[in-house]
C-alpha positions as CSV (number, residue, x, y, z in Angstrom):
1,M,4.1,-24.9,-0.7
2,L,3.4,-22.3,2.1
3,I,5.4,-19.0,2.4
4,V,4.8,-16.4,5.1
5,L,5.9,-12.8,4.5
6,H,5.4,-10.4,7.5
7,G,6.6,-7.3,9.1
8,K,6.0,-3.5,9.4
9,N,8.2,-2.6,6.4
10,T,5.5,-3.1,3.8
11,F,7.7,-1.5,1.1
12,R,10.2,-4.3,1.2
13,S,7.7,-7.1,1.9
14,R,5.5,-6.1,-1.1
15,R,8.6,-6.0,-3.3
16,K,9.3,-9.5,-2.2
17,L,5.7,-10.5,-2.8
18,L,5.9,-9.3,-6.4
19,E,9.3,-11.0,-6.8
20,L,7.8,-14.3,-5.7
21,I,4.8,-13.9,-8.0
22,D,7.1,-13.2,-10.9
23,V,9.3,-16.2,-10.2
24,Y,6.2,-18.4,-10.0
25,R,4.9,-17.0,-13.3
26,K,8.1,-17.7,-15.1
27,K,8.3,-21.2,-13.7
28,H,4.7,-22.0,-14.9
29,E,4.7,-20.3,-18.3
30,G,2.3,-22.9,-19.5
31,G,-0.4,-21.3,-17.3
32,F,-1.6,-21.3,-13.7
33,S,-4.5,-20.1,-11.6
34,Y,-4.0,-16.9,-9.5
35,E,-6.1,-15.7,-6.6
36,R,-5.6,-12.8,-4.2
37,A,-7.9,-12.3,-1.3
38,Q,-8.2,-10.3,2.0
39,A,-8.6,-12.5,5.1
40,E,-11.0,-10.1,6.8
41,N,-14.5,-11.5,7.0
42,M,-13.4,-14.7,5.2
43,T,-14.4,-18.1,6.5
44,L,-12.3,-21.3,6.3
45,N,-14.7,-22.8,3.8
46,E,-14.2,-19.8,1.5
47,L,-10.4,-20.1,1.9
48,S,-10.5,-23.8,1.3
49,S,-12.6,-23.3,-1.8
50,I,-10.1,-20.7,-3.2
51,V,-7.0,-22.8,-2.4
52,Q,-8.2,-26.2,-3.4
53,S,-10.5,-25.5,-6.3
54,A,-9.1,-27.0,-9.5
55,S,-9.0,-25.4,-13.0
56,L,-9.8,-27.4,-16.2
57,F,-6.7,-25.9,-17.9
58,D,-4.2,-25.2,-15.2
59,N,-2.5,-27.7,-12.9
60,S,-0.8,-25.1,-10.8
61,K,-2.3,-22.5,-8.5
62,L,-0.9,-19.4,-6.6
63,V,-3.0,-17.9,-3.8
64,V,-2.1,-14.8,-1.9
65,L,-4.0,-14.3,1.4
66,E,-3.5,-10.9,3.0
67,N,-3.7,-10.0,6.7
68,L,-4.8,-13.2,8.3
69,L,-3.9,-11.6,11.7
70,N,-7.0,-9.3,11.3
71,N,-9.4,-12.3,11.3
72,K,-9.0,-14.1,14.7
73,K,-11.6,-16.7,13.9
74,L,-10.1,-17.7,10.6
75,K,-6.6,-17.7,12.0
76,K,-7.6,-20.2,14.7
77,D,-9.4,-22.3,12.1
78,V,-6.3,-22.3,9.8
79,V,-4.2,-23.6,12.8
80,E,-6.5,-26.6,13.1
81,W,-7.0,-26.9,9.3
82,E,-6.3,-30.6,8.4
83,S,-5.4,-29.7,4.8
84,L,-2.7,-27.2,5.7
85,P,0.2,-29.7,6.0
86,D,-0.7,-31.2,2.7
87,I,-1.0,-27.8,1.0
88,A,2.3,-26.8,2.4
89,K,4.0,-30.0,0.9
90,Q,2.6,-29.4,-2.6
91,K,5.3,-28.4,-5.1
92,D,3.3,-26.8,-7.9
93,N,0.7,-25.0,-5.7
94,L,1.7,-22.1,-3.6
95,L,-0.1,-20.3,-0.8
96,I,1.5,-17.0,0.4
97,L,0.3,-15.5,3.7
98,F,1.1,-11.8,3.6
99,E,0.9,-9.8,6.9
100,E,1.5,-6.1,7.3
101,S,2.8,-6.5,10.8
102,S,5.0,-9.0,12.6
103,V,3.5,-12.4,13.5
104,G,6.5,-13.3,15.8
105,K,4.6,-12.8,19.1
106,D,1.3,-14.4,17.9
107,K,0.8,-17.7,19.6
108,D,-1.6,-19.1,16.9
109,Y,0.7,-18.1,14.1
110,K,3.6,-20.1,15.6
111,D,1.7,-23.3,14.7
112,I,1.1,-22.0,11.1
113,L,4.8,-21.2,10.8
114,K,5.7,-24.8,11.5
115,N,4.2,-25.8,8.2
116,A,5.8,-23.0,6.2
117,S,8.5,-23.8,3.6
118,K,9.9,-20.2,4.0
119,T,9.2,-17.4,6.4
120,Q,10.6,-13.9,6.1
121,E,10.1,-10.9,8.4
122,F,10.6,-7.3,7.1
123,K,11.5,-5.1,10.0
124,E,11.7,-1.3,9.8
125,L,15.2,-0.2,8.8
126,S,17.4,2.5,10.4
127,T,18.2,5.5,8.2
128,R,21.7,4.1,7.6
129,D,20.4,0.7,6.6
130,S,17.7,2.2,4.4
131,V,20.4,4.2,2.5
132,K,22.4,1.0,2.0
133,W,19.3,-0.8,0.8
134,F,18.4,1.8,-1.8
135,K,22.0,2.1,-3.0
136,S,22.1,-1.7,-3.6
137,Y,18.6,-1.7,-5.1
138,F,19.2,1.0,-7.7
139,E,22.6,-0.4,-8.6
140,N,20.9,-3.7,-9.4
141,Q,18.5,-1.7,-11.6
142,D,21.5,-0.2,-13.4
143,K,20.4,3.2,-12.1
144,D,23.3,5.3,-10.7
145,I,22.0,7.7,-8.1
146,D,24.4,9.9,-6.2
147,I,24.8,8.7,-2.6
148,S,24.2,12.2,-1.3
149,N,20.8,12.3,-3.0
150,I,19.9,9.0,-1.3
151,N,21.0,10.3,2.1
152,I,18.9,13.5,1.6
153,V,15.8,11.6,0.5
154,V,15.9,8.9,3.1
155,S,16.4,11.4,5.9
156,A,13.5,13.5,4.7
157,A,11.2,10.5,4.4
158,Q,11.6,9.8,8.1
159,G,11.4,6.1,7.8
160,D,8.8,6.0,5.0
161,M,10.5,3.8,2.3
162,W,7.5,4.2,0.0
163,R,8.0,8.0,-0.1
164,A,11.8,7.7,-0.4
165,Y,11.5,5.3,-3.3
166,N,9.2,7.5,-5.2
167,D,11.4,10.6,-4.6
168,L,14.5,8.7,-5.7
169,E,12.7,7.6,-8.9
170,K,11.7,11.2,-9.5
171,I,15.4,12.3,-9.1
172,Y,16.5,9.7,-11.5
173,A,13.9,10.7,-14.1
174,Y,14.9,14.4,-13.6
175,N,18.7,14.1,-14.0
176,K,19.7,10.5,-14.1
177,G,20.5,10.5,-10.5
178,S,23.4,13.1,-10.5
179,K,23.8,15.3,-7.4
180,L,21.1,17.8,-6.9
181,S,21.5,21.4,-5.9
182,Q,19.4,22.8,-3.0
183,K,17.3,24.7,-5.6
184,E,16.5,21.5,-7.5
185,I,15.6,19.7,-4.3
186,S,13.1,22.4,-3.5
187,A,11.7,22.4,-7.0
188,L,11.2,18.7,-7.0
189,K,9.5,18.9,-3.5
190,I,11.9,16.2,-2.2
191,G,10.9,15.3,1.3
192,S,7.3,16.5,0.9
193,E,4.3,14.1,0.8
194,E,4.2,14.5,-3.0
195,A,5.2,11.1,-4.2
196,Q,3.9,8.8,-6.9
197,I,0.4,8.5,-5.5
198,F,-0.1,12.0,-4.4
199,P,-0.6,13.6,-7.9
200,T,-3.5,11.1,-8.3
201,I,-5.0,12.2,-5.0
202,D,-4.6,15.9,-6.1
203,D,-6.5,15.2,-9.4
204,V,-9.3,13.6,-7.4
205,F,-9.7,16.5,-5.0
206,Y,-9.3,19.2,-7.7
207,G,-12.0,17.5,-9.8
208,N,-9.8,16.2,-12.6
209,I,-11.6,12.9,-12.6
210,D,-10.6,11.8,-16.1
211,K,-6.9,12.1,-15.3
212,A,-7.5,10.6,-11.8
213,I,-9.3,7.5,-13.1
214,Y,-6.6,7.0,-15.8
215,K,-3.8,7.2,-13.1
216,I,-5.7,4.9,-10.8
217,Q,-5.8,2.2,-13.4
218,L,-2.0,2.6,-13.8
219,H,-1.7,2.1,-10.0
220,W,-3.7,-1.1,-10.2
221,K,-1.4,-2.4,-12.9
222,E,1.5,-1.7,-10.6
223,D,-0.2,-3.8,-8.0
224,Y,-0.9,-0.8,-5.7
225,F,-2.8,-1.8,-2.6
226,P,-6.5,-0.5,-2.9
227,Q,-7.1,-0.3,0.8
228,Q,-4.1,2.0,1.2
229,F,-5.5,4.3,-1.6
230,F,-8.9,4.3,0.0
231,H,-7.3,5.3,3.3
232,M,-5.4,8.2,1.7
233,L,-8.6,9.5,0.2
234,E,-10.2,9.3,3.6
235,R,-7.2,11.0,5.2
236,Q,-7.3,13.9,2.7
237,I,-11.0,14.7,3.4
238,K,-10.2,14.6,7.1
239,L,-7.3,17.0,6.6
240,I,-9.6,19.4,4.7
241,A,-12.2,19.3,7.5
242,L,-9.6,20.0,10.2
243,I,-7.9,22.8,8.3
244,K,-11.2,24.3,7.2
245,E,-12.3,24.5,10.8
246,Q,-9.0,26.2,11.7
247,K,-9.3,28.6,8.8
248,E,-12.9,29.7,9.8
249,K,-11.6,30.5,13.2
250,G,-9.0,32.8,11.7
251,V,-6.0,30.7,12.6
252,V,-2.9,31.4,10.4
253,Q,-1.3,28.5,8.5
254,R,1.9,28.4,10.7
255,A,-0.2,28.0,13.8
256,M,-2.4,25.4,12.1
257,A,0.6,23.2,11.5
258,K,1.5,23.4,15.1
259,N,-2.0,22.9,16.4
260,L,-2.7,19.9,14.2
261,S,0.9,18.5,14.4
262,L,1.2,18.6,10.6
263,H,4.0,19.5,8.2
264,P,3.6,23.1,7.0
265,F,3.7,21.8,3.4
266,V,0.7,19.6,4.1
267,V,-1.2,22.6,5.6
268,K,-0.4,24.9,2.7
269,K,-1.4,22.3,0.1
270,T,-4.7,21.5,1.9
271,Y,-5.5,25.1,2.7
272,N,-6.1,25.8,-0.9
273,L,-8.8,23.1,-1.1
274,C,-10.9,24.3,1.8
275,D,-13.1,26.7,-0.1
276,K,-13.8,24.1,-2.7
277,Y,-15.5,21.8,-0.1
278,S,-18.5,23.0,1.8
279,W,-19.4,21.4,5.2
280,Q,-22.4,19.7,3.5
281,K,-20.1,18.3,0.8
282,I,-17.7,17.0,3.5
283,E,-20.5,15.4,5.4
284,N,-21.8,13.7,2.2
285,I,-18.3,12.4,1.4
286,Y,-18.0,10.9,5.0
287,Q,-21.3,9.1,4.5
288,R,-20.0,7.8,1.2
289,I,-16.8,6.6,2.8
290,E,-18.7,4.7,5.5
291,S,-21.1,3.1,3.0
292,L,-18.3,2.0,0.6
293,E,-16.1,0.8,3.4
294,V,-18.8,-1.5,4.8
295,K,-19.6,-2.8,1.3
296,S,-15.9,-3.5,0.6
297,K,-15.3,-5.2,3.9
298,T,-18.4,-7.4,3.6
299,G,-17.5,-8.5,0.0
300,Q,-20.4,-6.6,-1.7
301,L,-17.8,-4.4,-3.6
302,Q,-14.3,-5.1,-4.8
303,P,-11.8,-2.8,-3.0
304,R,-10.6,-1.3,-6.3
305,L,-14.2,-0.4,-7.4
306,A,-14.8,1.1,-3.9
307,C,-11.8,3.4,-4.5
308,E,-13.0,4.4,-7.9
309,L,-16.5,5.1,-6.8
310,L,-15.2,7.2,-3.8
311,S,-12.9,9.1,-6.2
312,V,-15.9,10.0,-8.5
313,A,-18.0,11.1,-5.5
314,I,-15.2,13.4,-4.2
315,A,-14.5,14.9,-7.7
316,S,-18.1,15.5,-8.7
């Protein structure tokens, strides 16, 4: 069976991906093989080996291939892959193609979609539709969150459903979802960039490496995307460099936010880290980022391990 999940709204598409994996797991309680791979730098022979290799103990196999759009050569090869129609017809084996953008306008992908048993696109939602989605989602989870809270959080997140979700979970943990006062909203930092993953980033950059590694392992268990975490580490060191440069020029924080088109909260939070990182340290981290990124993309390192090694390099 072949399923294609695509679209810019990766929050909903990854929820759907986890849902499909869970359904497959329950259907094959006797055991199955599971492989997850990034399409970048992969060849058709490698993909074929992953999809078609048999296990001595499991008759069923689930393969998730992410971001085929990023590998033009492999994408064209998959279009002409003679085994694809047979793979798509198999009942016990499942190949899921997961894309972080829409494939609707891609000419090659149209031929792949012809073989798909199911295709679902996840478009960005309007604020109104996002509010409806979260209301329905939390009701299904038996979590009653006041609609005014959902409106506040979704509006503050400015289209980022990942951030909105984490803030709503924070609200529920704080007061079981009942209506918040303005003081409580401020205290919980609702609408800021402090979401589930950000405390981990903070621990890395403040040198709390034991706490950071522990939290990183929890993120892996929750199926957090390692490439996204790596990107957030890279983004944070870039912010430190930009704000450090402004600070040394004597620019005040309010002007920094305007000059760099950043939220004042981000500037204030990063400003406190600038003295901790010398220019030599920043340069060393950039070199480490480049080295680990190359090794990760060429298959010399697992993406998760690359994140952990970069975290240690930053915290040390």
